[in-house]
C-alpha positions in Angstrom: 5.5 -2.6 1.1 5.1 -0.7 4.2 8.2 0.0 6.4 8.3 -1.6 10.2 9.4 -0.2 13.0 11.3 -2.8 13.7 13.2 -6.2 12.9 10.6 -8.9 12.3 10.6 -12.7 11.1 9.0 -12.2 7.6 11.6 -9.5 7.0 13.8 -12.4 7.5 12.5 -14.5 5.5 11.0 -12.2 3.1 15.5 -11.7 2.2 16.8 -15.3 2.5 13.7 -17.6 2.0 12.2 -19.7 -1.1 8.3 -20.1 -0.9 7.6 -23.8 -2.8 4.3 -24.6 -3.7 4.2 -28.1 -3.1 1.8 -31.3 -3.4 2.2 -34.0 -0.9 1.9 -37.4 -2.6 -0.2 -39.6 -0.2 -2.8 -37.1 -0.4 -2.6 -34.8 -3.4 -3.3 -31.5 -1.0 -1.3 -28.3 -2.1 0.3 -26.1 0.3 2.7 -23.7 0.7 6.8 -24.6 2.3 8.8 -21.7 3.6 12.6 -23.0 3.2 14.6 -21.1 5.5 18.4 -21.4 5.6 19.4 -21.8 8.9 22.5 -19.6 7.9 19.9 -17.0 7.7 18.5 -17.9 11.2 22.1 -17.2 13.2 21.6 -14.6 16.3 17.3 -14.9 15.2 16.8 -18.4 16.4 14.3 -16.6 19.2 12.4 -14.9 16.5 11.9 -18.2 14.9 11.5 -20.0 18.3 8.8 -17.0 18.9 6.5 -17.5 15.6 6.2 -21.6 15.7 5.1 -21.0 19.2 2.9 -19.0 18.5 1.9 -21.0 15.4 1.5 -24.2 16.9 -1.3 -23.4 19.4 -3.5 -21.6 16.7 -6.5 -23.3 14.6 -9.1 -21.2 13.7 -11.1 -20.9 10.0 -9.7 -17.3 9.7 -6.2 -17.9 10.3 -3.5 -19.6 7.9 -1.9 -22.8 9.9 1.0 -24.1 10.2 0.4 -27.6 9.2 3.9 -29.5 9.9 7.8 -28.4 10.7 11.1 -30.5 9.1 14.6 -29.4 9.1 18.2 -30.9 7.4 21.5 -29.5 8.7 20.8 -26.4 6.6 17.7 -25.9 6.2 14.2 -25.2 8.1 11.0 -26.2 6.2 7.6 -24.6 7.6 4.6 -26.5 6.1 1.8 -23.6 5.5 -1.5 -23.9 5.0 -2.2 -22.5 1.3 -4.3 -19.7 0.7 -4.5 -18.7 -2.8 -7.2 -16.0 -3.2 -5.1 -12.7 -3.2 -4.8 -9.9 -1.1 -7.9 -7.6 0.4 -7.3 -4.6 -1.4 -7.2 -6.3 -4.8 -10.5 -8.2 -4.5 -12.1 -4.8 -3.4 -10.7 -3.1 -6.3 -11.9 -5.9 -9.0 -15.4 -6.1 -7.6 -18.2 -4.4 -8.8 -20.4 -3.9 -6.1 -19.0 -3.0 -2.2 -21.2 -1.9 0.7 -20.9 -1.0 4.6 -22.1 -4.4 5.0 -19.3 -6.1 2.8 -17.0 -4.5 5.3 -18.9 -5.1 8.2 -18.7 -9.2 7.4 -14.9 -8.8 6.6 -14.2 -6.7 10.1 -16.3 -9.2 12.0 -14.2 -12.6 10.8 -11.0 -10.8 11.5 -12.4 -9.5 14.9 -13.7 -13.0 15.8 -10.0 -14.3 14.8 -8.1 -12.0 17.1 -10.8 -12.6 19.8 -9.3 -15.7 19.7 -5.9 -15.1 19.5 -6.5 -12.7 22.7 -8.5 -15.4 24.5 -5.2 -17.8 24.3 -2.9 -14.8 25.5 -2.1 -14.1 21.9 -1.9 -10.5 21.0 -0.6 -9.9 16.9 0.8 -6.4 17.0 0.8 -6.0 13.3 -2.4 -6.4 11.8 -2.7 -4.6 8.4 -4.6 -5.0 5.7 -1.3 -6.7 3.6 -1.8 -9.4 6.7 -5.1 -10.1 4.9 -5.7 -12.5 2.3 -8.4 -14.5 1.1 -8.7 -18.1 1.5 -9.5 -18.8 -2.3 -10.8 -17.4 -5.5 -14.4 -17.6 -4.7 -16.8 -15.1 -4.0 -18.2 -15.9 -0.8 -14.6 -16.7 0.4 -13.4 -15.7 3.7 -10.6 -14.1 5.0 -7.6 -15.1 6.8 -4.8 -13.7 9.0 -1.3 -14.2 8.1 2.1 -13.4 8.7 2.8 -13.7 12.7 6.5 -12.7 13.0 5.6 -9.9 15.9 3.7 -12.2 17.6 3.7 -12.2 21.4 2.4 -14.5 24.2 1.6 -12.6 26.9 3.2 -14.1 29.9 2.5 -12.9 33.7 6.4 -12.3 33.7 6.5 -9.7 31.0 5.3 -6.1 29.8 5.1 -5.4 26.2 6.8 -3.0 25.5 9.2 -3.1 22.4 8.0 -0.7 19.6 6.3 -3.0 17.5 4.5 -2.6 13.9 3.5 -0.5 11.0 3.3 3.2 11.8 0.2 3.7 9.9 -1.5 1.0 12.1 0.4 1.0 15.3 -1.7 2.3 18.2 -0.4 5.6 20.1 1.0 4.0 23.3 3.4 1.4 21.3 4.6 4.8 19.4 4.5 6.5 23.1 7.1 3.5 24.7 4.5 3.1 27.1 3.4 -0.8 28.5 0.5 -2.0 25.9 -1.7 -5.2 25.6 -4.2 -6.4 23.5 -5.7 -3.4 22.9 -3.1 -2.6 20.2 -4.8 -5.1 18.0 -8.3 -3.5 18.3 -6.9 0.3 17.4 -5.5 -1.8 13.9 -8.6 -3.2 13.7 -10.2 0.3 13.8 -8.1 1.5 11.3 -8.7 -1.1 8.6 -12.4 -0.3 9.0 -11.8 2.8 8.3 -9.7 2.1 5.5 -12.4 -0.2 4.4 -14.9 2.4 3.8 -13.2 5.2 2.5 -10.4 3.9 0.9 -7.8 6.3 2.6 -5.7 5.8 5.7 -6.9 8.2 9.0 -3.2 9.1 9.5 -1.2 10.4 6.5 1.4 13.2 6.0 4.4 13.8 3.7 6.2 15.2 6.9 7.1 12.3 9.0 6.7 14.0 12.6 3.3 14.8 11.5 2.4 11.9 11.2 3.6 10.2 14.2 2.0 13.4 15.8 -1.4 13.0 14.7 -1.2 9.6 15.7 0.0 10.2 19.5 -2.9 12.2 19.6 -5.5 9.9 17.4 -6.3 13.0 15.3 -8.1 11.7 12.4 -11.4 13.2 10.2 -14.1 11.5 8.6 -13.7 14.0 5.8 -16.4 14.8 3.0 -17.7 13.7 0.5 -15.3 10.3 1.1 -17.7 9.5 4.3 -20.8 11.9 3.3 -22.5 8.4 2.8 -21.2 6.5 5.6 -23.7 5.4 8.3 -23.3 7.3 11.9 -23.4 3.5 13.2 -20.2 3.0 11.1 -18.2 5.9 12.5 -19.3 5.4 16.1 -17.8 1.3 15.6 -14.2 3.0 14.6 -14.5 5.7 17.6 -14.8 2.8 19.5 -11.9 1.3 18.3 -9.8 4.4 17.7 -10.0 5.3 20.9 -6.3 7.1 22.3 -7.0 6.1 25.5 -6.6 1.7 25.7 -8.4 1.7 28.8 -11.5 2.7 26.9 -10.9 1.1 23.6 -13.2 -1.4 22.6 -11.9 -4.7 23.3 -12.6 -7.3 20.4 -15.9 -9.3 23.0 -17.3 -5.2 22.7 -16.9 -4.8 19.0 -18.3 -8.2 18.3 -21.3 -6.6 20.1 -21.9 -3.1 17.9 -24.8 -3.1 15.8 -22.5 -2.4 12.7 -21.3 -6.0 13.5 -24.0 -8.1 15.3 -26.7 -5.4 14.4 -28.5 -4.5 10.8 -27.1 -0.7 10.8 -24.2 -1.3 7.8 -25.5 0.3 4.7 -26.5 -2.0 1.5 -25.1 1.8 -0.5 -22.6 0.5 -3.0 -19.6 2.7 -2.4 -17.5 0.5 -4.6 -16.5 3.3 -6.8 -15.4 5.7 -4.5 -13.1 3.4 -2.5 -11.8 1.4 -5.1 -10.6 4.7 -6.8 -9.0 5.9 -2.7 -7.4 2.3 -2.4 -5.9 2.2 -6.2 -4.4 5.7 -5.3 -3.0 5.7 -2.1 -2.0 1.6 -1.8 -0.8 1.0 -5.8 2.1 -1.5 -5.3 4.6 0.9 -6.3 3.7 3.0 -3.4 3.8 0.8 -0.4 7.5 1.3 0.4 7.1 5.3 -0.4 4.1 5.7 2.2 6.3 6.1 5.4 9.9 7.3 5.7 12.2 4.4 7.0 14.8 6.9 8.0 12.4 9.3 9.6 11.0 5.9 12.2 14.4 5.7 13.2 14.8 9.1 14.0 11.7 9.0 15.9 12.6 6.2 17.7 15.8 7.4 18.6 15.1 10.4 19.9 12.6 8.9 22.2 15.1 6.4 23.0 13.6 3.3 21.8 16.6 1.7 20.7 17.4 -0.3 23.3 14.0 -1.3 24.5 13.4 -4.3 25.5 10.7 -6.6 27.0 10.1 -7.3 30.5 12.4 -7.5 32.8 15.7 -5.6 32.0 18.4 -7.4 30.0 22.3 -7.0 29.3 22.0 -8.6 25.9 19.0 -7.7 23.4 16.9 -11.1 23.1 13.7 -9.3 22.1 12.2 -10.5 18.9 11.5 -6.8 17.9 15.2 -5.6 18.7 17.3 -4.8 15.8 17.8 -2.2 12.8 14.8 -0.9 11.0 14.9 -2.7 7.5 12.4 -2.0 4.4 10.7 -5.0 3.1 11.1 -5.3 -1.0 8.6 -6.6 -3.7 8.8 -10.4 -3.2 10.9 -10.6 -6.4 13.1 -7.8 -5.7 13.9 -9.6 -1.9 14.4 -13.2 -2.5 11.2 -14.6 -2.0 10.0 -16.9 -4.7 7.2 -19.4 -5.7 8.2 -22.5 -7.3 7.0 -26.2 -7.6 7.7 -29.4 -5.3 6.2 -32.3 -3.9 7.0 -34.2 -0.7 6.4 -37.4 0.8 
């Protein structure tokens, strides 16, 4: 997994939680239950309350839903909709045929879900391929957005400025520690669309300082030969989402009306061979943790004096759900999150 700039609920869950595949006795319906020891949440109550408040408000076909909550003296149990279709990149690699039109349909679903969130005043703040899962193994399965550990419900008395997200997908204004808005999610969708069409990220450098410089300047290319067979319409769509100035960046509604999404400009040409080869090269599981150097991100944040940043009015104590040290999430089996089976009433 790639490193996060700030501590989030998913990392807290991953380090201490157990994910249980459960069957409801009455209906025989399968669900996923996150079992979280309350001891692990001490001092992080605000983070949990934030995620639950967000999840409770959300009902959308392309967003993993929180179905129920239980607790006892020792544990908190989140009953989540079961999503069993696997990760986005894995499915693309497994396909034998993949086109711009397929990518367009995926991005349309993501845009529709994120527009729904934005209309409710919710900013996801951590959209990335790892948080996009297929609902089922069906060939025509819908895509689902998961992981709301960094989400923020906008309020009239709150200005979002905390540096959150994953470096490769985060908008320039976040890295620059400028106040930001829903537009950060649209930038991330642009980055995801870019990767879906070529199989590699728009921003990458072995030197972390240069990586941040690229993002801050919004410097990226449509490199030959990887983009030679991609339509000008697709490139135009990405340019409007990966616009450095958030005031000029397309909102979800505008993006949904772009010809590459709403029209017929997305090509039917098979680009699977090139894209899947690049995905396997750049996004192999073993490379998630190597993709960005965690120490360098911390140094960058400290240089910009982001270590003690707060959201909204200044406060004496750190209460932001995104305040904290940088953690590098390990693979599921390594960080203690296991899938087991059980039943509940």
